[in-house]
N, C-alpha and C positions, 0 to 999 in steps of 0.2 A: 671476182667469190672475194670475199672480205673476210678475216680471221674470224670472226663472228660466225658466220655461216661456215667455215668449215669446223669449227669447237660443234656447231648445234650439227653437222652430218656424221661427225665421229661419232654421237649416240647414236645415229641410224648405223653407223657402221657394226658399233656395238651390240643392237639388238640383232640385226640381221647374223651377225658371227654367233651372241650365244644363243640363238633362239633352235639354233640345230643340236646342241646338246642336251637337252630336255627330251626330244625326241630319239636320240641315240641312246641317253641313260633309260628311257622307259622299255627299248627294244633289251634289256638285259633279263628282262621278266618274260618272259614266254606271253604272259596273259596280257599284257601292254605292248605288245612288239608291233599291231597291225602298221601303226602310223610309218612306223621305218620299213617296215617290208613292202608296205605300198609307197613310199617315198624312194627306195632304191629299184621299184619295179620301174616306174617315172624316168628316174634317173639311167637308166639301161633301158630305156624305149626299145619296142615298142610295149605296153605294160600289157602283160601277156600271164603274170601270175607264176614266173620260171624264180623270181625272186625268192629267197627265204630268207629267215631269221633263224634257223633251227642250230641248235648245239652250241655247247659250252663253249666254244673258242670262239665265235660270233657272239656270244653273249659278253664275253670276257673283250674282245676288242670294240664292242659296242660301249663298255664302261668307259672304257681309255678312250673314245674317240667322242662320247659325249664330255669327258672331262676336260678335256683339253678344250672341246671348243665352247665350252662354256666359262671357260678360265679364261681363254682369250679374247673372250665379249667383254667379258668383265674387267679384264687390265686395258682394253681401248676406251670403255666409260670412264675407269679409272683417271686414263691417261689426258681424256678430256675435259676432266673435273679439277687435276691435281697438277697438271704437267703443262697442260697447253697454252695457260697465260705465262708463264716464264718460258716456252721455247717450242711456240707455235709451230714454228720450219720443221727444229727436229723429231716433233710430235708426229707432223704429217708425211715425211719422210719414212720415219721407221712406220707406219700403218701401211704406207704405199707399199711399204718395201718387203713386209711380214704379208700381205694380201698377194703380191706378186710371188713369191717363194711358195705359197700354199696353191695358187694357180696353176704354176709351174709343176709344180710335182704331184699332185691330184690330177691335175688333166694327163700328163705323161702318162702314171698310171693306170687312168682309166683307160686311155686310150691300148695300153699295152696289155691290160686283161681283157679288153673286148669289148669293155663299157664307152666305145667313143661318143656315146652322144651325152654322156656326161660334161663333155666337153663344151659343149652347146651351152647346157646350164650353167657349166662355170663361169662360162663370159657374163652373162647375167648376174649371176650372182658378184664375179667380181666388180664389173659396174656398179652396183648396189651397193656394196663395201667401200667402193673406192668415190664414185661420184664424184663432186666437182675438184678433190683432192689431187687430181692428177696435175694441177698445176698451183702453184707457188698462190697464195691472197695476195690480193692487193690491200695495202695501207691497214 
């Protein structure tokens, strides 16, 4: 892979990460929480309607989660635009390290909470975030 393709992939990473933010944010309002509730149901397979988004604590956690994910995605986009050309390997390693840190903690917590199917989903999301950035670019 080339530096140019890594820079392009950073935008895919950014959109992937940031896209979870609005879904979580909308779940702060009960009338808009169905997409997040359904997402939780899918991630906590099987889809059985057992996952809910009820209660002020869950709404507050959704606000935090939505903000963090949207902000993380925007940061990755900004790295691709403003920093990558100056330090492509540093940007690549930073995004890779951040994605691996998310994957490990999210997956461990999912497994510990009994939502082990989310670990499988996390593998797919990790692959989408990291893509060709597993390896340094050539030239």
